[in-house]
N, C-alpha and C positions, 0 to 999 in steps of 0.2 A: 768332203762330198756328203751331201745329205742323203739319208736313207728314205726313199719315197714312202715306203710302208710305215716307217716310224713317224714321218711327217704327217701322214694321214691320221695316225693314232693320236698324235699330239693335238692336231686340230680338232679331232673329235672330242677329246677330253676337255679342251677349253670351251667348246660349244656346249657340252653337257653341263659344265660348271655354271656357265652363264644362264642356261635354260633352267637349271635347278634354282638359281637365285631368283629369277623372274617368277617361277612357279610358286615358290615359297612366299614371295611378296604379294602376289595376287591372291593366294589362298588366305593369308593372314589378313589382308584387307577385307575380303569378303566375310570371313568369320568374325572379325572385330566389329564390323558394321552390324551384323545380325545380333551378336551378343549385346552390343551397346543399346540397340533399340529395345531388346527384351528387358534388360535390367532398368533402362530408363522408364519404360512403361510400368514395371512392377513397383519401383520405389516412388514413382509419381503417384501411383494409387495409394501407397502408404501415406504420402504427404496429404493427399486429398481426404483420406479416411480420418487421420488423426486431427487435421484442422477442422473438419466438419463436426467431429465428435466434441471437440472443445467448444465450438460455437453453439451446438445444441445443448450442451450441459450448462453453459452460461445462460441460455434462454430459459431452461428449466428452472435454474436458480432464481431468475427474475420472476418467473411465474409463482414460485413458492412464496416470494416476498409479497407479491401483490395480493395473494389469497390469505395472508396473515398466518399461513401454516409454518410451524417451526421447522428449521432445517436441522435434521438429526445427523450427527457424526459428520460435520463438514470436513474433517480431516481426510475422509475417504475421497471426497471430491478434489481436494487440494492435491492429494497423492496422484489421483487420476490425471490432473492437469500436468503435473511434473513429468510423468512417464510419457504422456502423449506429446508434450513439447519436445522431450528428448527424442522420441521417435521421429517427429517432424524434422528436427535439425539434422539428425544423423542421416535420414533418408535423402535430404537435399545434398549434403556433402558426400554421401556415398557415391552418387552418380559422378560427381566431380573427380573423386579419386579413381573410380573405375575407368573413366575416360583417359586419365593420365596413365593408368596401368596398361591399358591397351596401346597407347602411343609409345611408351617406353619399351614394352615388350616387343612390339613390331619393329621398332628401330634397332633393338638389340639383335633380333634374329636376322634382320636384313644386313646389318653390319657384319655379322658372323659369316653370312653367305658371301658377302663381298670380299671378306678376307680370304675365304677359301678359293674364290674365283681368282684373285690376284696371286695367291700362292701357286695355283695350278698354272697360271700363265707364266710365272717366273720359272717354273720347272720345265715347261714345254716350249718356251719361245726359241730355245736354241735348236730345236728340231723342226721348226717351221720356216718355210721360205718367206723372205721379206722383200717387199718392193718399196723403195729401192733397197738393195742389199746392205746389210749392216756389217760393220767391221766387228772384230772380236771385242774391242773395247766398248764400242757402242752397244753391242748386245749385252755385255756384262753390266754396263751402266743401266740399261733398261730393265734387266732382271733385278738388279739391286733396288731400283725405284719401286718395282712391283712388290718386292719384299717389304720395303719400308711402308708402303701404302697398306699392305696386308696387316702389318704390325699395328699401325695406327687404327685400322678398322676393328681389330680385335680389342684394342683399348676402348674404343667407342662402344663396342658390344658389351664389355664388362661394366662400363659406367652406366649404360642404359639398363642393364639387367639389375643392378643394385637398386636403381630408382624404381624399376618395375616391381621388384620384390617388396620394397617399402610401401608403395601404393597398394599392392595386393593385400598386404597384411592389414592396412588401415581399412580397405574396402571390405575385407572378409569379416573382421571383428566389428567394424562399424555397422555393417548390414545385419550381423547377428544380433547386436545390441538393439538396433532399430526394431527388428521383428519381435524380440523379446519384450521390449518396452511397450509395444502396441498391445501384446497379449496381456501383460500385467496391468496396463492402464484400463483395458476393457474389463478385466476382472474386478478391479476396484470400483469402476463405474457401475457395474451390475450390482455389487454389494451396496453401494450408496443408494441406487434406485430402489432396491428391495426394501431396505430399512425405511426409507422415506415414504414409499407407497403404503407400507404397513401402518406407519404413523398417520397418514392421511385417511386411510380406511378406518382406523380406530377413532379418529376425531369426528368423522361423519356418521358413525354408527349411532342409532337412537338408544337412549338409556331408559330404564324403567320409569324414572320420574318424569320423563318427557312424553309418556304414552297418553294419547287423548282419552277423555272420558267416554264410556260406552253410551251411545245414544239410547234414549228411552229410560234411563235411570236417573233418579234425583241425586244430585251431588250433595245436597244438604241432608244429613241424617236426622236433624231435629224437625224437619218439615212434617206437617200432619199428613197422615195417610188418608187417601180417599176411601 
């Protein structure tokens, strides 16, 4: 004889477990989409900045060649290109690994909630009325199936969590290296620009020997005086 009050409690527990699973999944989906758009925009800007800076530096180098001005300390420019290219590549792949981190993390949490839901059902099915009524063996078999499914879902959760942690580490350190590479590249670019601007200013400055003669004065000292 089933206890009506216990049956109501069991049904309430199963409904709450399912509701919690759905709520977690919806919340993770919403949060994942917001974070994905934010980081995608940020690292997309890093790709644009580093790529544009490389293009402008190449254009400036071509300008120096056409004006016959010497390029001073070219190793600074080469170092700039190395760091900016590193920033560009890391920024591109950072979004890739972040998307996988969100996917694996969401699947891990969802699988965990599914496992809890099936475990709750396995514990409470014996207290709930069934249509059609189940025999003792059928009920035991159903609960055992729920336990097996819960065990499998926990295994899925652990597997996805390991993948999520790996992608998170790559995303974390890759993003840090991309931001650092951009800053270092900009520092070397500014150093290169300052040195070459000073060289160009020194080359264009007039010297004493190039001063024009003062008008009204005879440039020939042996000329007769009037």
